[in-house]
N, C-alpha and C positions, 0 to 999 in steps of 0.2 A: 392546548396553547405549551408551549415548546420551553423548558426552563433553561435559566441562563447561563448554566453550567455545562451543559450537554452541548459534543459536538455534533447537534442536529442541526438542519434549518432552522429559525427562527421564525416569530409568530407574524414576521411581515410578509409571509407568503413568496418567502424567495425559491420558487420552484423554477426547474430548467423547463423552457417552452416543449409542450410534447410535441412530436415528432416521428413521424412514420418511415419517413426517405430524407437519405442527405438531400442537402440543397443541390441544386443545380451545377455551379461553379466547382462544386468538387466532386469530380466522376473522373476518380483514381479505381484503377482494376484495382478489385480484389488480393490476387495476388501479389503485382507490387505493393500492397499496404501488409499484406502477412509477411512478406522478405524484410520489409523495413523494421517492422517490429522486432523480429528475430534477431535481426541486424544489431538494432538498439540493444537489445537485451544481453548480446552477445558482447559488448562493449561495457557492460555492468549497469544500466541505468534499470531503474526499479519501475515497475508499471505504470505508476502515475507518471513519474518523468518521460517513459515513454509517449503517451496520451498527451503530456504538452508540447513534448518534440513536435508529435505529429501534427498536432493545433497549430503550432506557432512555424516549423518548418515546412512540415510535409512531406510529400512524396516527390520527387522531381520539382519541387516548386509548388506544386497543389497544397495547401493545405487539407486536412483532415480532421473536420469539426469531432466528429464523433465516429471511433472506429467501430462500435457494434452496430451502429447505424450505419457503415459504409460497408462492412462485411458479415452481418447477421453473429459475429462472435465477438464476445470481449476479449480483452488483451490476454488475460490468464489463461482462456480457453484456445489461443492460436499458441500461446508458450508451450501449454503441456502439450497439443498436438505436434510439435516442432521438437519436444524434449527440451524445452528452453528453462522450462517451470523454476524459477527458487524454490530453493531448500524450504523457508520457512514464509508464510504468507506477510505481506508486506506490511501490514498493519501491527500484527506480533512482532515483526523484525523492529520497528520504529519504536516499540515500545520497551524491548530487549536493551537497544541501543541506550535510549532515555534512561533508565533504571542504570545500567554499567556507570554510566556519567554521575547519576546521581549519587553511586557506590563512592566511586573515587572521592568525590566532592565532600560527600561525609567521611569519608577515612580523614581527608586534610583539615576538617572544619566540623568538629564533633559536636559543638554546641549551637549549630545552623539548624534552629527548630523548626523555621520553616521549610526548608528542604527537607527536613526529615520527613515531615508530614507530607511533602510532594511526591517523595519515595515510596510511602507507603499507599498512596495512592496509586502512582503506577503500577507497584507490584499487585497491587486488589485485581487491577486492570488485566495486568498480564494473567490472573490469574482465572478470571471469568473468562478469556479470550481463549487460553490453554483448553476450558472445558469444551470451549464450541467446538475447536479444533482438535481436539484428542480422537484418535481412532482414524480420522482421515488424514490431513497433515500434519500431525504429531501423532508420535508413537503411543499406545495405550499407556504405558508406564512412565510419561513423562509428569515429571513433577517441577513445579519453579524453585531456582534457589538463584540466592547472586551467582556462583560456579559457574552453575551451568549456563545460564545467561552471558557469561564472558565466554565458557567454549564452544557454544553457537555461535556467534558472532566474529570468533578467528578465522 
């Protein structure tokens, strides 16, 4: 049973339908998809934003519902192959941005205990995620602090 406060799929079994191949109506060439992914990354979009854009707008007007089904690679793999991968993983980057915003808020509102707790939870998530990425996407000696978060996001 999924817990209420996690960011995972709930107990309603809201799974994505299983599919082995892309639908017939989405017959876009693999190389065209990869070019579009790199192009969108160079415009500054994150991997999830790239996926949404391909789903909604597609390549040359044809939507791409699932990049990994159409190309056999994930968006991050395509970006790594073309040297367009972001320096930080998207999930860690989003948490760092949130922590910086909460720090700024706490500087202005030191008695806001609810957001102080939110900041503590966010920083705990950052530390757990940093342990996961340490050595691969992050340096071996990376340690989180509010200052390093602000520096990384500049």
